[in-house]
N, C-alpha and C positions, 0 to 999 in steps of 0.2 A: 611524147610530151604533148600536151594540148596546146592549141594556139594561144590561149590566155596565159598558160604557164611560160611559153616561149617568150611572149611579149614582156612578162614580168621579169624574166631573167635578163633580158637585154636592155630594157628601158628603165629609167629611175622610177621609184615608187610614185604612183600618180599623185597621192596626197602631198608628198614632198615637192614634186614638180610644181604643183599649184602654189605651194608656199613660196618657193623661189620666184615664181612668176609674180606673186604679189609684191615681193621686195624689189624686183626689177621694174615693175610698174611704178612703185613709189619713187624709185630712183629717177625714172623718166619724168615723173611729175615734178620732182625737185629741180631737175635740170631745166625744165621749161619755166618753172617759177623763177629760178635765178637768171634765166636768159631774158625773160620778157617783163619782169617786174618794173624795169626801167620805164616802160611805156606810160604808166600812170604818173610818173615823176617829171613829165615833160615841162610843166610850168615852173616848178621850183628849181629844176636843173638849169633851164634856160635863164632864169633870173640870177641864180647863184654863180654859174660858170660863164654867162654871157655867150651862149651858143645859139645859132640859128637852126631852122628846120633841116637844112642840108647836113649840118654837122650832127644833129640829133639822129638823122637817118644813118649816118656813118657809125655812130655809137651803137645803134641797134643792129646794124647789119655788118658792115665791113670789118669793124674792130673785132667782132666775134668770128665772122665767117672765114676770114683769110686763114687763120691758124687752124680753125675747126676743120676746114676743108683740106688744107695741105697735110695735116697730120692723119687724116682719116685713112688714107691708103696704107702707109707703113704700119699703122696700128691694126688695120684689117689683116695685113699679111702676117703680122705678129700673132694676131688672134687665131689664125688658121694653123699656127705651128707651135703654140705654147699654151701655157695655162691662162685661162681667160679671167678667172675670178680676181687674181691680183691686179690685173690691168684695170678692171672695173673699180676696185678699191682705191687705187692710186688716182684715177680720174675723178672719182666722186669727192675725195678729200681735197684735191687741188681746186676744183671748180667752186666748192663750198667756201674755202678760204679766200679765193679770189673775189667772190661775191661780197664777202665781208670787207675785203680790201677796197672795193669801190667806194665805201663810205669815207675813206681817207683821202680821196681825190680832191684837189683844190683847183685844178685846171682841166680844160678839155683834153689835153694830151695825157695827163695822169689817169683820167677816167678811161680814155681810149686804151691805155696799156693794161689797166685792170680788167677791162672787158676782153682783151686779147687772152689773158690768162684764164678767164672763164671758158673761152673757146678751146684752149689747150686741154683743159680737164674734160670737157664734155665730148671731145672728139672720139674718145674711147667707147662711149656708151652704146650707140646704136650698133656698130660692128660687133662688139662683144655680146651685147644682150641678144641680138637676133641670132647669133651663132649658138649661144647657150640654149635658147628656146628650141632651136631645131634639134638639139640633142637631148632635151628633156621631154619632148612630146612626140608621139607617133604622127606620121603624115596626115592621118584622118582627123586628128585633134588639133594639129598645128595652126590651121587658119583661125580657130576659135581662140587659141592661146595668143596669137598675134593681135587679134581683135581686142582682147583684154589688155594686152601690153599697151596698145595705142590709147587706151583710156588714160594712161599716164599723161599724154599730151593734153587731153581735155581737163584732167584734174589740175595739171600744172598751170594751164592757161586760166582756168576759172579761179584757181588759188591766187595767181598773180593779180587778178582783178579784185577778187573779194578780200583776200588777205592784204593786198597792197592798200586798198581803201581802209581796211580795219587798222593796219599798222600806222597809216597816216593819222588816224584818230587817236591811236595809243601814244604816238610819238611824243606829243607835248607832255602827256602825263608821265611818261618814263623819264623824260628830260628833267621834269620837276621833282619826281619822287626818287630818282636814282642819279643824283648829280655827279657822284663819283665815277659812274660808268658813262652816262649819256650827257652830262652837263655841258660838255664842250661841243656837242653835235647839233646840227639842224635836223628837222624832221625827216628829210629825204635820206640822210645818212643813217638814221635809226632803222629805216625800212630795209636798207641793204643788209644791215647786221641781222635783223630778224629773219630775213629771207635765207641767208647763208647758213645759219646755225643748225637747222635740222639735218642738213646733209652730213655733218660730222657725226651725229648720233646714228644715222642710218649706216654710215661706213663701219662703225663699230659692230652693229648688228650683223652686217654682211660678213665681217671678219670672223665672227664667232659661230655662225650657223650655216653658211653656204659652202657646199662642196663642189668641186669640179666634176662634171659628168663625163662619162666615156663618149667618145665621138662615134656617131653612127654612120654606116655606109662606108664608102671608099674615101679615105682621108688623104692618102699620098703625102703625109706630113714630112717624109724624108726628102722630098724634092727641094732643090735649091730655090732661093728667093728669085723670082723672075716675074715680069709682067707678061711674058709671052703667052701663058695659058689664058689670061684674061683677054688679051688682044685677039687671040684665036676665037674665043667665044663671041666677041662682038663682030668680028669679021665673018664668022660663019652664019650668025643670025642677027644681022643689024636691025631688022624690024623688031625682033623680040626684045633685044637688049637696048639698043640706042634709041629707038622710037618710044619704047615704053618709058625709058628714063627721061627723055625729053618731055613727053606729055605729062608725066608726074611732076617734073620740075616746074613746068608752067603752072600747074595747079598750086604748087607750093609758093610760087611768087604771090599768089592771092592770099594764101594762108598767112604768110609772114606780113603781108600788108595789113591784114585784119589784126593780127597780134600787135603789130607795132604802131598802127595809126587809128584804129577805131576808137580808142579812148579820146584821142584828139578830136575826132569827128563829133562826138557827143559834147565834149567840153566847149569847142569853138562854135559849132554850128547850132547846137541845140541848147547851149547855156547851162549844161549840167556841171556841178562841182566835181573835182577829181575823186574825192572819197566816195561821193554818191555814184559816180560813173562806175568805179571799181566794184562797189557792192552790188549794183544792179546787174552789170554784165556778168559778174561772177555768180550771183544767186540764180539768175534765170538761165544763164548759159551752161552751168555745170550739169544739171540733169539732162538737158537736151544733148550736150556734147558727149557725155558718158554713154547715153543710150545709143547715139550714133556710132561711137567707137566699138561698143560691144556688139551692136547690131551688124556692123560691117563684116566682122568675122563670120557670123552666122549666115549673112547674105551670101558671102563668097562660098561657104560650104554648101548652102542650099542650091546655088546655081551650079556648082560642080556636080552635085548629086543628080541634077537634071540634065547632065551631059554637056554643060558649057565648059570646055577645057580652058577657055579664056575668061573665066569668071573674074579674076582680079582686074583685067582690062575693063570689063563692063562696069565694075564698081568705080574705077578711076574715072571713067567717062561720066558716070552719074555725078561725081563730085564736080567735074568740069562744067557740066550743064548748070548745076546749082550756082556756081560762081558767076557764070555769065548772066544768069537771070536774077536770082535772089540777091547775090552780092552787089550787082550794079544797082538794083532797085533800092536796096537798103541805104546806099550812099546818097542817092538823090531824093530820098523821101522828104516830104515837107515838114514833118514833125518828128520829135524824138520817139514817140510811141510807135509810129510807123517804121522808123529806122530800126528800132529794137525788134519789131516783128520780123522784118526782113533779115536781120542779123540771126534771129533764132531759127528761121526757116532754113537759112544757109547752113547753120550749125548742125542741122539734121544730117547733112551729107559731108560735112567738113573733114571728118576723119576717115571717110571711105578711101581716100587717096593713099593715106599712110598704110592702112591695113592691106590695100591692094599691092603696094610696093613690097612690103615684107613677105606676104604670102606668094606674090607673083615671082619674085626673084628666087625664093626658096623652091618654087615649083620647077624652075627651068635651069637652075644652077647646081652643079655637083657640090657635094659637101665641102670638099677641100678648097673651094673657091668662093663660098658664100660670103664670108666676112669681107673678102676683098671686093666683091661686087657691091656689097652694101657700103663699103668704104668709098667706092667710086660714086655711088648714089649720093653719099654724104658730101663728097667734093662738089658734085654738080648742084646739089641743094644749097650748099653754102655759098659757093662762088657766084652762082646765078640767082637762085631763088631768094636766099636770105639777104644777100647784098642788094639785088635789084628791087625786091619787094619793099625794102625800107628806103633805099636811096632814091629810086624813081619817084615815089610819092612825095618825099621831101623836096626833091629838085623841082618837080612840077608845081608844088605849092609855093616855092620861092620865086620861080621864074615865069610860069605860064598862068596858072590859076591863082594869082596873087590875091591878097586880102584874107581876112580871118576865116571866111567860109569857103575859100578855094579848095580846102582839103577834101570837100565832098566830091568835086569834079576830078581831082587828082586820083582819089581812090577809085571812083567809078570808071575812069578810063582804064586803069590797070585791070580791074575785074573783068570788064567786057572783053578787052583784047586778049588777055592771057587765058581766060576761061574758054572762049571760043576757039583759040588756037590749040589748047590742050585737047579739046573734044575731037577735033579732026586728026590731030597727030596720033592720038590713042586709037582711033578708028582704023587708021592705016597700019597699026601694029598688030591687029588681032590675028591675022592669018599666020604670020611668022611666029607669034607667041604659041599658038596651038601646035605648030610643028615642033618647036623646041621642047615643049612640055612632053609631047609624045615620044620624042627621041630619048629624052632623059629617063622617062618611065620604062622604056624598053631596055636601057642599059643597066639600070640599078636593080639589085635583087628584090624580089617581092618581100614586102614587110607588112 
């Protein structure tokens, strides 16, 4: 049998794999949309629910991240031992309904609870999707597939900005034209409904068309549930796993600060309206971020072909350098146009970190532990990056850099410190990562 025939017999049909990847990418986009659409609603929410910046940071971060993080590991372990598509369907349906449920909140605590339920649903997405992609695509194509999957983050962030602004424009018209449905709502409540509804449609499409792929490589699915194999991996290669995870999480602190607080930067410091801010950030940011997300997978593959076994680490370092330089400068820019320029320059490298994480951990982790490692990454991202990236900025704005324009210095401080820290931590991880990748490649059969 030829090599091509062997590959076709073992791996799913390539065209179908790309179709499933498109749906997973769309699910990722909707997850980000539902997670971050709240950022544009800071002014009406603070007015309607009487919340300050610190509480708003908690709504964006801790309310979501605590359950998102805690549930990540058990869902990852479940993903490594059971059918993954039903888990994805359940999570997608739950987080979409919870996003719609945010529109019914009348107090800070009710909105906090609704945001927690969004986190419960979304906790399944990354462990399940990254595990599925590893079994839909051969190792040579996998970095490109992860790069395309990461475009979901860019699409979701841009959609949260552009569609959030558009939905704010539509809200008054919908309230007036459909009083039976929206007549009792304020504009911010309508936005939550419009953001959550598409996920229910996608869940139906996934149910009807997506099949569970066969697991590739050594699965060891019959082993009992235990954290011992994961702990052994980290103890054996702390530089490859722990330092890589720490560096990527520091990058993500900056990413979540961008998503959560950059609209406030333009609204408060540069005097833009909320709808205008959303449309501009979404319209200009979308093509740049999508290019960066797709490009990141190709860059990792290109570096790997040139002999760089630590290609994912190098990409994550590029993201860290961008955060420290372009991210900081965009916060402290004296005009909205210069701030937007810095924002777009940083967006060129924004998704390199996420593609690096997905490709990197797939490169050094055995198949039967991949979802669990990604679940640990999700825990670290949620408890540290998502919580800190939103809370610290809000706390600094309330207590240190007070005043309406203090948000610029709060954001700039986070970008500079975390971006620089991530760069040096990732540099320290390179040697151990190369050794872990070589060890796994020697153990797994040629594919």
